[in-house]
Backbone as JSON, one array per atom type, in Angstrom:
{
  "sequence": "MTQFFGGPDLYTQQYGPPMLRAKHLPHPVSLERKAEWLSCMQGALDEIGLEGPVREQVFQRLALTAQHMVNRTEDGGF",
  "N": [[0.85, -1.2, 0.01], [2.1, 1.1, 0.49], [3.51, 1.97, -1.85], [1.28, 2.16, -3.54], [-0.04, 4.42, -2.62], [1.73, 6.41, -3.29], [4.18, 6.39, -1.97], [7.52, 5.1, -1.25], [8.8, 2.69, -3.65], [8.5, -0.01, -2.59], [7.22, -2.5, -2.97], [7.68, -3.01, -5.71], [10.42, -3.13, -5.77], [10.83, -5.48, -4.4], [9.17, -7.47, -5.63], [8.81, -6.85, -8.29], [7.14, -4.96, -10.95], [3.74, -4.06, -10.08], [1.55, -4.5, -11.89], [-1.34, -4.58, -11.87], [-3.71, -4.49, -13.51], [-3.14, -6.34, -15.6], [-2.91, -8.69, -14.1], [-5.55, -8.96, -13.38], [-6.93, -9.46, -15.69], [-7.7, -12.14, -16.45], [-9.97, -12.47, -14.98], [-13.4, -11.7, -14.89], [-14.22, -8.39, -14.7], [-16.61, -6.27, -14.32], [-18.58, -3.24, -14.68], [-20.53, -3.4, -12.72], [-19.38, -5.22, -10.89], [-17.16, -3.64, -10.17], [-18.48, -1.6, -8.82], [-19.51, -3.06, -6.67], [-17.15, -3.87, -5.41], [-16.09, -1.37, -4.69], [-17.99, -0.62, -2.87], [-17.51, -2.48, -0.84], [-14.97, -1.55, -0.12], [-15.69, 0.95, 0.88], [-17.01, 0.1, 3.15], [-14.89, -1.05, 4.52], [-13.34, 1.17, 5.06], [-15.13, 2.52, 6.7], [-15.13, 0.71, 8.84], [-12.57, 0.95, 9.93], [-12.7, 3.51, 10.76], [-11.86, 5.72, 9.23], [-11.86, 9.06, 8.31], [-12.89, 12.27, 6.94], [-10.73, 14.48, 4.94], [-8.59, 12.73, 4.35], [-9.83, 10.24, 4.04], [-11.38, 10.73, 1.78], [-9.36, 11.12, -0.12], [-8.09, 8.61, -0.09], [-10.27, 6.97, -0.94], [-10.81, 8.06, -3.41], [-8.5, 7.36, -4.83], [-8.7, 4.6, -4.74], [-11.06, 4.32, -6.28], [-10.2, 5.19, -8.8], [-8.39, 3.19, -9.43], [-10.1, 0.99, -9.42], [-11.75, 1.57, -11.63], [-9.85, 1.31, -13.64], [-9.43, -1.4, -13.61], [-11.67, -2.52, -14.82], [-12.76, -4.73, -17.22], [-14.64, -5.94, -18.77], [-17.84, -5.74, -20.38], [-21.18, -5.2, -19.11], [-22.65, -7.26, -20.17], [-20.89, -9.37, -20.38], [-19.07, -9.27, -22.53], [-16.09, -7.97, -24.17]],
  "CA": [[0.0, 0.02, 0.01], [3.01, 2.27, 0.48], [3.73, 2.37, -3.23], [-0.01, 2.47, -4.09], [-0.36, 5.77, -2.24], [2.77, 7.37, -3.7], [5.42, 6.27, -1.22], [8.61, 4.33, -1.91], [8.34, 1.55, -4.44], [8.97, -1.18, -1.87], [6.68, -3.67, -3.62], [8.36, -3.21, -6.99], [11.79, -3.55, -5.43], [10.87, -6.91, -3.94], [8.39, -8.37, -6.43], [8.64, -6.38, -9.65], [5.99, -4.1, -11.11], [2.5, -4.64, -9.64], [0.8, -4.95, -13.07], [-2.68, -4.97, -11.38], [-4.68, -4.78, -14.56], [-2.76, -7.58, -16.28], [-3.25, -9.78, -13.2], [-7.0, -9.08, -13.25], [-7.52, -9.73, -17.01], [-8.35, -13.43, -16.55], [-11.2, -12.43, -14.19], [-14.34, -10.71, -15.42], [-14.41, -7.24, -13.85], [-17.58, -5.4, -14.96], [-18.92, -2.0, -13.88], [-21.26, -3.86, -11.55], [-18.39, -5.75, -9.92], [-16.41, -2.51, -9.71], [-19.28, -0.91, -7.81], [-19.59, -3.92, -5.5], [-15.84, -3.81, -4.73], [-15.95, -0.08, -4.03], [-18.87, -0.68, -1.7], [-16.74, -3.18, 0.19], [-13.92, -0.66, 0.35], [-16.34, 1.96, 1.78], [-17.28, -0.59, 4.45], [-13.61, -1.2, 5.22], [-12.96, 2.51, 5.58], [-16.02, 2.75, 7.85], [-14.7, -0.18, 9.92], [-11.36, 1.49, 10.61], [-13.0, 4.86, 11.24], [-11.13, 6.74, 8.48], [-12.83, 10.15, 8.03], [-12.34, 13.55, 6.48], [-10.07, 14.59, 3.63], [-7.76, 11.54, 4.08], [-10.73, 9.22, 3.52], [-11.72, 11.09, 0.4], [-8.21, 10.85, -0.97], [-7.95, 7.14, -0.19], [-11.34, 6.43, -1.73], [-10.6, 8.53, -4.83], [-7.42, 6.53, -5.42], [-9.33, 3.24, -4.93], [-12.03, 4.42, -7.36], [-9.46, 5.28, -10.06], [-7.87, 1.86, -9.69], [-11.24, 0.12, -9.73], [-12.11, 1.86, -12.99], [-8.8, 0.81, -14.49], [-9.53, -2.86, -13.61], [-12.81, -2.96, -15.59], [-12.29, -5.4, -18.48], [-15.82, -6.54, -19.44], [-19.09, -5.03, -20.31], [-22.11, -5.89, -18.22], [-23.14, -8.51, -20.75], [-19.83, -10.35, -20.42], [-18.14, -9.1, -23.61], [-14.97, -7.08, -23.92]],
  "C": [[0.88, 1.25, 0.0], [3.15, 2.85, -0.93], [2.41, 2.83, -3.85], [-0.41, 3.93, -3.81], [0.79, 6.8, -2.46], [4.08, 7.35, -2.89], [6.46, 5.51, -1.96], [8.11, 3.08, -2.57], [8.86, 0.23, -3.84], [8.48, -2.46, -2.52], [7.45, -3.99, -4.86], [9.79, -3.66, -6.74], [11.87, -5.01, -5.07], [10.29, -7.88, -4.94], [8.33, -8.04, -7.94], [7.39, -5.54, -9.76], [4.66, -4.79, -10.72], [1.64, -5.2, -10.77], [-0.63, -5.41, -12.64], [-3.62, -5.32, -12.52], [-4.37, -6.06, -15.28], [-3.14, -8.8, -15.4], [-4.74, -9.99, -13.07], [-7.63, -9.51, -14.58], [-8.19, -11.08, -17.1], [-9.73, -13.48, -15.78], [-12.12, -11.38, -14.72], [-14.58, -9.58, -14.38], [-15.34, -6.24, -14.67], [-17.81, -4.15, -14.15], [-19.7, -2.37, -12.65], [-20.32, -4.4, -10.47], [-17.5, -4.6, -9.38], [-17.19, -1.78, -8.59], [-19.39, -1.75, -6.54], [-18.27, -3.85, -4.71], [-15.68, -2.48, -4.03], [-16.88, 0.03, -2.81], [-18.19, -1.4, -0.54], [-15.63, -2.29, 0.74], [-14.48, 0.45, 1.21], [-16.6, 1.34, 3.14], [-15.95, -0.75, 5.2], [-13.17, 0.12, 5.81], [-13.86, 2.91, 6.77], [-15.52, 1.98, 9.05], [-13.48, 0.34, 10.63], [-11.55, 2.93, 11.03], [-12.25, 5.97, 10.49], [-12.18, 7.79, 8.03], [-12.09, 11.31, 7.44], [-11.6, 13.51, 5.16], [-9.21, 13.35, 3.29], [-8.62, 10.44, 3.47], [-11.09, 9.51, 2.08], [-10.56, 10.85, -0.54], [-7.98, 9.39, -1.19], [-9.01, 6.59, -1.16], [-11.23, 6.86, -3.21], [-9.55, 7.69, -5.55], [-7.92, 5.12, -5.69], [-10.28, 3.24, -6.13], [-11.31, 4.47, -8.74], [-8.93, 3.88, -10.43], [-8.97, 0.88, -10.07], [-11.65, 0.34, -11.19], [-11.11, 1.24, -13.97], [-8.91, -0.73, -14.61], [-10.66, -3.37, -14.46], [-12.34, -3.5, -16.94], [-13.42, -6.13, -19.25], [-16.98, -5.58, -19.41], [-20.07, -5.78, -19.45], [-22.61, -7.21, -18.79], [-22.07, -9.62, -20.9], [-18.82, -10.22, -21.55], [-16.98, -8.18, -23.22], [-15.31, -5.68, -24.42]]
}
């Protein structure tokens, strides 16, 4: 998460580039699934009590990443 939020590239140094989208391509990620995942992330942020501007920044970053992961239309096509 350090690298994800703009910190040192510790993950890349140890494991190589994250390549999140490539790793998700075998799995159908539709707009509906994106919304479901973001709902889960909202719940996680609620659970840890993250509030205010930091919460908005975290959620905005998660939302951008979620949109980038979308690889299918709702009907299952590309």
